[in-house]
C-alpha positions as CSV (number, residue, x, y, z in Angstrom):
1,M,133.3,16.8,-13.3
2,S,131.3,17.4,-16.5
3,N,130.5,20.8,-17.9
4,M,126.8,21.3,-18.4
5,A,124.0,23.8,-19.1
6,D,122.0,25.5,-16.3
7,H,119.1,23.0,-16.7
8,F,118.7,19.3,-17.2
9,L,115.8,17.5,-18.8
10,Y,114.7,14.5,-16.7
11,G,114.0,11.4,-18.8
12,E,115.5,13.0,-22.0
13,D,119.0,14.2,-21.2
14,Y,122.0,12.0,-20.3
15,L,122.6,11.9,-16.6
16,T,126.2,11.6,-15.1
17,A,127.5,11.6,-11.6
18,G,128.7,15.2,-12.1
19,I,125.4,16.4,-13.4
20,A,123.5,14.7,-10.5
21,L,125.8,16.5,-8.0
22,K,125.2,19.8,-9.7
23,I,121.5,19.4,-9.4
24,A,121.9,18.4,-5.8
25,K,123.9,21.5,-5.1
26,G,121.4,23.7,-6.8
27,E,123.8,24.7,-9.6
28,T,121.7,23.0,-12.3
29,K,117.9,22.9,-12.4
30,G,116.2,19.6,-13.3
31,I,112.9,19.9,-15.2
32,I,110.6,17.3,-16.8
33,S,110.7,17.8,-20.6
34,K,107.6,17.9,-22.8
35,I,108.7,14.7,-24.5
36,S,109.0,13.0,-21.1
37,R,105.6,14.3,-19.9
38,E,104.0,12.7,-23.0
39,K,105.6,9.3,-22.3
40,I,104.7,9.6,-18.6
41,K,101.0,10.2,-19.5
42,E,100.9,7.3,-22.0
43,S,102.4,4.9,-19.4
44,R,100.0,6.1,-16.8
45,K,97.1,5.5,-19.1
46,V,98.2,1.9,-19.7
47,V,98.1,1.3,-15.9
48,E,94.6,2.7,-15.6
49,N,93.4,0.5,-18.5
50,I,94.9,-2.6,-16.9
51,V,93.0,-1.8,-13.6
52,D,89.8,-1.2,-15.6
53,K,90.1,-4.5,-17.4
54,G,91.0,-6.4,-14.3
55,H,93.6,-8.7,-15.8
56,P,96.1,-9.6,-13.0
57,V,99.4,-7.8,-13.4
58,Y,102.0,-7.9,-10.7
59,G,102.1,-4.8,-8.4
60,I,99.2,-3.2,-10.2
61,N,96.3,-5.3,-9.0
62,T,98.2,-8.0,-7.1
63,G,100.0,-8.1,-3.8
64,F,103.8,-7.8,-3.6
65,G,106.6,-10.4,-3.2
66,P,105.3,-13.7,-2.0
67,L,101.7,-12.2,-2.2
68,C,102.0,-11.8,-6.0
69,T,99.2,-14.3,-6.5
70,T,96.8,-12.4,-4.3
71,K,94.3,-10.5,-6.5
72,I,93.5,-6.9,-5.4
73,S,90.2,-5.3,-6.3
74,K,90.0,-2.1,-8.2
75,E,88.7,-0.3,-5.1
76,E,91.6,-1.5,-3.0
77,T,94.4,-0.7,-5.4
78,K,94.9,2.8,-4.1
79,I,95.0,1.6,-0.5
80,L,97.6,-0.9,-1.5
81,Q,100.0,1.8,-2.7
82,N,99.8,3.8,0.5
83,N,100.2,0.6,2.5
84,I,103.4,-0.4,0.7
85,L,105.1,2.9,1.7
86,K,104.0,2.4,5.3
87,S,104.9,-1.4,5.6
88,H,108.2,-1.1,3.9
89,S,109.4,1.9,6.0
90,V,111.5,-0.3,8.3
91,G,114.8,1.4,8.1
92,V,117.1,1.7,11.1
93,G,120.4,3.5,12.0
94,D,121.6,7.0,11.5
95,P,120.1,8.9,8.7
96,V,122.0,9.2,5.5
97,D,123.4,12.7,4.8
98,N,121.2,15.2,3.0
99,E,123.1,15.0,-0.2
100,I,122.6,11.2,-0.5
101,A,118.8,11.6,0.2
102,K,118.6,14.4,-2.4
103,L,120.5,12.4,-4.9
104,M,118.1,9.5,-4.4
105,M,115.2,11.8,-5.4
106,I,117.1,13.1,-8.4
107,L,118.0,9.6,-9.6
108,K,114.5,8.4,-9.1
109,M,113.1,11.4,-11.1
110,Q,115.4,10.4,-14.0
111,S,114.3,6.8,-14.0
112,L,110.6,7.5,-13.6
113,S,110.6,10.2,-16.3
114,K,111.6,7.6,-18.9
115,G,107.9,6.7,-19.1
116,Y,108.0,3.0,-18.4
117,S,106.8,3.1,-14.8
118,G,103.1,4.1,-14.9
119,I,103.5,6.9,-12.4
120,S,101.5,10.1,-12.6
121,E,102.7,13.6,-13.4
122,K,101.4,15.0,-10.1
123,T,103.5,12.6,-8.1
124,L,106.6,13.5,-10.1
125,D,105.9,17.2,-9.8
126,R,105.7,16.8,-6.0
127,I,109.1,15.0,-5.9
128,L,110.4,17.8,-8.1
129,W,109.1,20.3,-5.5
130,H,111.0,18.6,-2.8
131,I,114.2,18.8,-4.8
132,D,113.8,22.4,-5.9
133,N,112.8,23.6,-2.4
134,D,115.4,21.5,-0.4
135,A,112.7,19.7,1.6
136,I,114.8,16.6,2.0
137,P,113.3,13.5,3.6
138,I,115.0,11.7,6.6
139,V,116.2,8.3,5.4
140,P,117.7,5.7,7.7
141,S,120.9,4.3,6.5
142,Q,120.3,0.6,7.3
143,G,117.7,-1.9,6.1
144,S,118.2,-2.4,2.3
145,V,119.6,-5.7,1.0
146,G,119.9,-4.1,-2.5
147,A,117.8,-6.4,-4.5
148,S,114.0,-5.9,-4.9
149,G,114.9,-2.2,-5.1
150,D,116.3,-0.4,-2.1
151,L,112.9,-0.9,-0.6
152,A,113.3,0.4,3.0
153,P,115.3,3.6,2.3
154,L,113.1,4.5,-0.7
155,S,110.0,3.9,1.3
156,H,111.2,6.4,3.9
157,L,112.3,8.8,1.1
158,F,108.7,9.0,-0.2
159,L,106.7,8.9,3.0
160,P,106.3,12.7,2.9
161,L,104.3,12.3,-0.3
162,I,101.5,10.8,1.7
163,G,101.9,13.1,4.7
164,L,104.1,10.9,6.8
165,G,107.8,10.9,7.9
166,K,110.2,13.8,8.5
167,V,112.1,16.2,6.4
168,V,115.0,18.6,6.7
169,Y,113.6,22.0,5.7
170,H,115.5,25.3,6.2
171,K,118.1,23.3,8.1
172,K,115.7,22.0,10.7
173,I,114.2,18.5,11.1
174,I,110.4,18.8,11.1
175,T,107.5,16.4,10.5
176,T,105.8,16.3,7.2
177,K,102.6,17.6,8.9
178,E,104.6,20.7,9.9
179,L,106.0,21.0,6.4
180,F,102.4,21.0,5.0
181,K,101.3,23.6,7.5
182,T,104.2,25.9,6.4
183,T,103.9,25.4,2.7
184,G,100.2,24.7,2.2
185,L,100.8,21.4,0.6
186,S,98.6,18.3,1.2
187,P,99.1,14.6,1.0
188,L,99.0,12.9,-2.4
189,D,96.4,10.3,-3.2
190,L,98.6,7.6,-4.9
191,G,97.1,5.7,-7.7
192,P,97.6,2.1,-8.8
193,K,101.3,1.0,-9.1
194,E,102.6,4.4,-7.9
195,G,103.8,3.2,-4.5
196,L,105.6,0.2,-6.0
197,A,107.2,2.4,-8.7
198,L,108.5,4.7,-6.0
199,I,110.2,2.1,-3.9
200,N,111.4,-0.4,-6.5
201,G,114.8,0.7,-7.8
202,T,118.5,1.0,-7.0
203,Q,118.6,4.7,-6.2
204,F,120.0,4.2,-2.7
205,I,122.9,2.2,-4.1
206,A,123.3,4.5,-7.1
207,A,123.3,7.7,-4.9
208,H,126.2,6.3,-2.9
209,A,127.9,5.3,-6.1
210,V,127.6,9.0,-7.3
211,Q,129.4,10.1,-4.1
212,I,132.0,7.4,-4.4
213,V,132.8,8.5,-7.9
214,S,133.2,12.1,-6.8
215,K,135.1,11.5,-3.5
216,L,137.4,8.8,-4.9
217,H,138.2,10.9,-7.9
218,N,139.3,13.7,-5.6
219,C,141.6,11.2,-3.7
220,L,143.0,9.7,-6.9
221,S,144.0,13.2,-8.2
222,Q,145.6,14.3,-4.9
223,A,147.4,11.0,-4.4
224,D,149.3,11.6,-7.6
225,I,150.1,15.2,-6.7
226,I,151.2,14.3,-3.1
227,G,153.2,11.4,-4.5
228,A,155.1,13.7,-6.8
229,M,155.9,15.9,-3.8
230,M,157.1,12.9,-1.9
231,I,159.3,11.8,-4.8
232,E,161.0,15.2,-4.6
233,G,161.2,15.2,-0.8
234,L,162.9,11.8,-0.8
235,Q,164.8,12.6,-4.1
236,G,163.4,9.6,-5.9
237,S,163.9,8.9,-9.6
238,V,161.7,10.2,-12.4
239,K,162.6,7.3,-14.8
240,P,159.8,5.0,-13.6
241,F,157.4,7.5,-15.0
242,Y,158.8,7.6,-18.6
243,R,156.3,6.8,-21.3
244,E,158.8,4.4,-23.0
245,L,158.3,2.1,-20.0
246,H,154.5,2.2,-19.9
247,N,154.1,1.8,-23.6
248,L,155.3,-1.8,-23.1
249,R,152.4,-2.4,-20.6
250,P,149.8,0.0,-21.7
251,F,147.1,0.0,-19.1
252,K,145.2,3.3,-19.3
253,G,145.4,4.1,-15.6
254,N,149.2,3.4,-15.5
255,I,149.9,5.7,-18.5
256,H,147.6,8.5,-17.1
257,V,149.2,8.5,-13.7
258,A,152.8,8.2,-15.0
259,S,152.3,11.1,-17.4
260,R,150.7,13.3,-14.8
261,I,153.4,12.8,-12.2
262,K,156.1,13.3,-14.8
263,S,154.5,16.6,-15.8
264,L,154.4,17.7,-12.2
265,L,158.1,17.0,-11.8
266,K,159.1,18.8,-15.0
267,G,161.7,21.6,-14.5
268,S,162.6,20.5,-11.0
269,E,166.1,21.4,-9.8
270,I,165.7,18.6,-7.2
271,M,165.2,16.0,-9.9
272,E,168.2,17.4,-11.9
273,D,170.4,17.2,-8.7
274,H,169.5,13.5,-8.5
275,V,170.6,12.6,-12.0
276,D,174.0,11.4,-11.0
277,C,172.9,9.7,-7.8
278,D,174.4,6.2,-7.1
279,R,171.1,4.7,-5.9
280,V,169.9,2.2,-8.5
281,Q,166.2,2.1,-7.7
282,D,163.6,3.4,-5.3
283,P,161.3,1.3,-3.0
284,Y,158.0,0.2,-4.6
285,S,155.9,2.9,-2.9
286,L,157.7,5.5,-5.0
287,R,158.6,3.5,-8.1
288,C,155.3,1.7,-8.6
289,M,152.9,4.6,-8.2
290,P,151.8,4.3,-11.9
291,Q,151.0,0.6,-11.4
292,V,149.2,1.0,-8.0
293,H,147.5,4.4,-8.5
294,G,146.8,3.3,-12.0
295,A,145.0,0.1,-11.0
296,S,142.8,2.2,-8.7
297,R,142.2,4.6,-11.5
298,N,141.0,1.7,-13.7
299,A,138.7,0.5,-10.9
300,W,137.2,4.0,-10.6
301,L,136.7,4.2,-14.4
302,H,134.9,0.8,-14.3
303,L,132.5,2.1,-11.7
304,K,131.9,5.4,-13.5
305,E,131.0,3.7,-16.7
306,L,128.6,1.3,-15.1
307,L,127.1,4.0,-13.0
308,E,126.3,6.1,-16.1
309,V,124.4,3.1,-17.5
310,E,122.4,2.8,-14.3
311,L,121.7,6.5,-14.0
312,N,120.0,6.4,-17.4
313,S,118.1,3.2,-16.9
314,V,114.6,2.1,-15.7
315,T,115.1,0.1,-12.5
316,D,111.6,-0.4,-11.1
317,N,109.2,-3.3,-11.6
318,P,107.0,-4.2,-13.4
319,I,108.0,-2.3,-16.5
320,I,105.2,-0.9,-18.7
321,I,106.2,-1.5,-22.3
322,N,102.7,-1.0,-23.7
323,E,99.1,-2.1,-23.0
324,E,99.8,-5.6,-24.4
325,L,103.2,-6.1,-22.6
326,T,104.1,-5.5,-19.0
327,I,107.2,-7.3,-17.8
328,S,107.9,-8.4,-14.2
329,G,111.7,-8.9,-14.4
330,G,114.7,-8.1,-12.2
331,S,115.9,-4.7,-13.2
332,F,115.8,-3.6,-9.6
333,H,118.6,-6.0,-8.6
334,G,121.7,-4.1,-7.4
335,Q,124.3,-6.6,-8.5
336,P,125.7,-4.7,-11.5
337,L,126.7,-1.8,-9.2
338,A,127.3,-3.8,-6.1
339,M,130.3,-5.6,-7.5
340,A,131.8,-2.5,-9.0
341,I,131.4,-0.6,-5.7
342,D,133.3,-3.4,-3.9
343,Y,136.0,-3.1,-6.5
344,A,136.2,0.7,-5.9
345,C,136.3,0.1,-2.2
346,L,139.3,-2.0,-2.6
347,A,140.9,0.6,-4.9
348,A,140.4,3.3,-2.3
349,S,141.9,1.0,0.4
350,E,145.0,0.3,-1.7
351,L,145.6,4.0,-2.3
352,G,145.7,4.4,1.5
353,N,147.9,1.4,1.9
354,I,150.7,2.6,-0.5
355,S,150.3,6.2,1.0
356,D,151.0,4.8,4.5
357,R,154.2,3.1,3.1
358,R,155.5,6.3,1.6
359,I,154.9,8.0,5.0
360,Y,156.9,5.3,6.7
361,L,159.6,5.6,4.1
362,A,159.9,9.4,4.7
363,L,160.5,8.7,8.4
364,E,163.3,6.2,8.0
365,G,166.0,8.8,7.3
366,N,167.5,6.9,4.4
367,S,167.2,9.7,1.9
368,P,170.3,12.0,1.8
369,G,169.6,15.3,3.7
370,V,166.3,14.2,5.2
371,P,166.6,13.5,8.9
372,K,165.1,10.5,10.7
373,L,161.5,11.2,11.7
374,L,161.7,14.3,9.6
375,M,163.1,16.4,12.4
376,K,166.8,17.2,13.2
377,D,166.5,17.5,16.9
378,T,165.0,14.1,17.9
379,G,165.3,12.4,21.2
380,I,163.6,15.1,23.2
381,N,161.3,15.4,20.1
382,S,159.5,12.4,18.6
383,G,159.1,14.2,15.2
384,Y,156.6,12.8,12.8
385,M,156.8,9.2,14.3
386,I,153.3,9.0,15.7
387,L,151.5,10.4,12.7
388,Q,152.3,7.1,10.9
389,Y,150.6,5.2,13.8
390,T,147.4,6.9,12.7
391,T,147.8,6.1,9.1
392,A,148.7,2.5,10.0
393,A,145.4,2.3,12.1
394,L,143.4,3.8,9.3
395,A,144.9,1.6,6.6
396,S,144.3,-1.5,8.8
397,E,140.7,-0.4,9.4
398,N,140.2,-0.1,5.7
399,K,141.5,-3.6,5.0
400,G,138.9,-4.9,7.4
401,L,136.2,-3.1,5.5
402,C,137.3,-4.5,2.1
403,F,135.4,-7.8,2.4
404,P,133.1,-7.6,-0.6
405,S,129.5,-7.0,0.5
406,S,128.3,-8.5,-2.8
407,A,129.8,-11.8,-1.9
408,D,127.0,-12.3,0.6
409,S,123.3,-13.0,0.1
410,I,120.5,-13.8,2.6
411,P,117.1,-14.8,1.1
412,T,114.2,-12.5,1.9
413,S,110.4,-12.3,1.2
414,L,109.7,-15.9,2.1
415,G,112.2,-17.1,-0.5
416,Q,110.7,-15.1,-3.4
417,E,113.7,-12.8,-3.3
418,D,116.3,-15.6,-2.9
419,H,119.4,-13.8,-4.1
420,V,120.2,-10.2,-3.1
421,S,123.2,-7.9,-3.8
422,M,123.9,-6.2,-0.5
423,G,125.1,-3.3,-2.7
424,S,123.5,-0.8,-0.2
425,I,125.9,-2.1,2.5
426,G,128.8,-2.0,0.0
427,G,128.0,1.7,-0.8
428,R,128.0,2.8,2.8
429,K,131.2,0.9,3.5
430,A,133.0,2.3,0.5
431,I,132.2,5.9,1.6
432,K,133.8,5.1,5.0
433,V,136.9,3.7,3.4
434,I,137.3,6.8,1.2
435,E,136.8,9.1,4.3
436,N,139.6,7.2,6.0
437,L,141.7,7.5,2.8
438,E,141.3,11.3,2.9
439,K,142.8,11.3,6.4
440,I,145.8,9.1,5.3
441,L,146.4,11.4,2.3
442,A,146.3,14.5,4.6
443,I,149.0,13.0,6.8
444,E,151.1,12.1,3.7
445,L,150.7,15.7,2.5
446,L,152.1,16.9,5.9
447,T,155.1,14.5,5.8
448,A,155.8,15.2,2.1
449,S,155.8,18.9,2.8
450,Q,158.2,18.4,5.7
451,A,160.6,16.3,3.7
452,F,160.4,18.7,0.8
453,E,161.6,21.5,3.1
454,F,165.0,19.8,3.5
455,R,165.7,20.1,-0.3
456,K,166.0,23.9,0.0
457,P,167.6,25.9,-1.6
458,L,166.9,23.6,-4.5
459,K,163.5,24.3,-6.2
460,S,160.9,22.0,-7.6
461,G,159.0,22.7,-10.7
462,V,156.7,25.7,-10.5
463,I,153.5,23.6,-9.8
464,V,154.8,21.6,-6.8
465,D,156.6,24.8,-5.5
466,E,153.3,26.7,-5.5
467,I,151.5,23.8,-3.8
468,H,154.2,23.7,-1.0
469,K,153.8,27.5,-0.5
470,A,150.0,27.1,-0.2
471,I,150.4,24.4,2.4
472,R,152.8,26.5,4.4
473,T,150.1,29.2,4.7
474,K,148.1,26.6,6.7
475,V,150.7,24.4,8.3
476,A,154.1,25.6,9.4
477,F,157.4,23.7,9.2
478,A,157.9,21.7,12.4
479,D,161.3,22.0,14.1
480,K,160.0,20.7,17.4
481,D,157.1,18.7,18.7
482,R,153.6,20.2,18.8
483,V,150.0,19.0,18.8
484,F,150.0,17.5,15.4
485,A,146.3,16.7,15.5
486,H,145.8,20.4,14.6
487,D,148.0,20.0,11.6
488,I,146.2,16.9,10.5
489,E,142.8,18.7,10.7
490,E,144.2,21.4,8.4
491,G,145.5,18.7,6.1
492,I,142.1,17.0,5.9
493,N,140.5,20.4,5.1
494,I,143.1,20.8,2.3
495,I,142.2,17.4,0.9
496,Q,138.4,17.8,1.1
497,N,138.5,21.4,-0.3
498,K,140.5,20.2,-3.3
499,T,143.0,23.0,-2.6
500,I,146.0,21.4,-4.3
501,I,143.9,20.3,-7.3
502,T,142.8,23.9,-7.8
503,I,146.5,25.1,-7.7
504,V,147.5,22.5,-10.3
505,N,144.8,23.7,-12.6
506,Q,145.6,27.4,-12.1
507,I,149.3,27.1,-12.5
508,S,149.2,24.7,-15.4
509,K,146.9,27.2,-17.2
510,E,149.0,30.3,-16.3
511,K,152.3,28.7,-17.2
512,N,151.0,26.7,-20.1
513,I,152.2,23.4,-18.5
514,S,150.0,20.6,-19.7
515,V,149.0,17.9,-17.2
516,E,146.5,16.4,-19.6
517,T,147.0,13.0,-21.1
518,E,145.3,11.1,-23.9
519,F,143.0,9.5,-21.3
520,S,142.0,12.7,-19.5
521,N,138.5,12.7,-20.9
522,E,138.0,9.2,-19.3
523,F,139.7,9.8,-16.0
524,E,139.1,13.5,-15.3
525,V,135.5,13.9,-16.4
526,Y,132.5,12.5,-14.6
């Protein structure tokens, strides 16, 4: 994640996924800069002049979608903006989590603060109040097709501005009316174009993409670390991670993964003991980690780079360039992110797929000194056999979720919006795949730790040894069957809390062992 100052200037500073998450967590404060406020005022003045002159401009003094040819009078333009929030609030399903909803507001603030949307300062200041005071609107998860902006979720997100909808405030779900009674706020009187500016945009898709970038990065980092431990537990070879090999096929992700794993294995007695082994080569799940993990790294990098463009763009419609030029285009269309999200979804699934194969490999008993099912006294004990059933189920579920949402399109708005991205569905789906991946990696962590135990008294390098010690403070070595669900829960906590990543960072710093590569700025910073 990026390092940053304790404040961020909306509309002026460069937003990244890491900064957006920092603002959402309250670690960085977002403010509207003076420069942005001037641009916002200028853009607002243009809208007011258009209304005064009466020339038809889409969304300002016309209807929406297929009603774009319906002229709206000056007196009715304000009613139109309230009505659009009401009529488009058609979301269904469970609410998105608070962080997603808060990210949506943060990303919308960045886009609107660029000064091309014609929104008023008072409206932006109210959105900022919601962010700063953690009054987070309830947003249903289903209903967006990811094209004419994420219309339904964004409408629900901004209902509280006009006194409607519900919010989470002080950890309780309350109506906006109750919020106003508690805080002394009152409903805003939206002006021309404001409602449309609020609901046109890709912030639902982009907020999911921010979480995908963060959660998938966590999994990518830990897959390499757990894979290194599995290599030691099964006494695999270090040669497939040599730079001399990867220089001949120099994909960035491959080189980065190979270099990191080789650094983690440095100084290992287990690897030294394997030097004269008569096995010629390891199965692909060990040998091809740089190629498979590396490909997923490349997919992650692709999404990160595209997301940063999106986070610093104007995605509503129409765009106010100046009084002579307003453009009704398609910058709200989610396709640029939708396709990359589908790619990242596949990348996450494949990480789980190869992880499941390593787990199966660990159970086979074909590695010298490592018993079948990772337990010496089997028969009366099933050992780790059934844990792989769970990873097989999760990997299979993920495969079923990998159909690309962006491959589908259903026309809406009476054919006016005749191609849509479905990126909103892809975003929700990718998060589910990553959550399943966390569980698979947790089980691989348990099996790798168990296999690693049979290499004693040989020691690994200092980093992997310290990781193993930390795991053993949470999950004991298993010499007989027990309720492994408890172990799995501990493993999931270790993955989600980034415990082993923290250990790698601490030990590498203390012992001056570099796990950095020439591509670390691209793959380790977001």
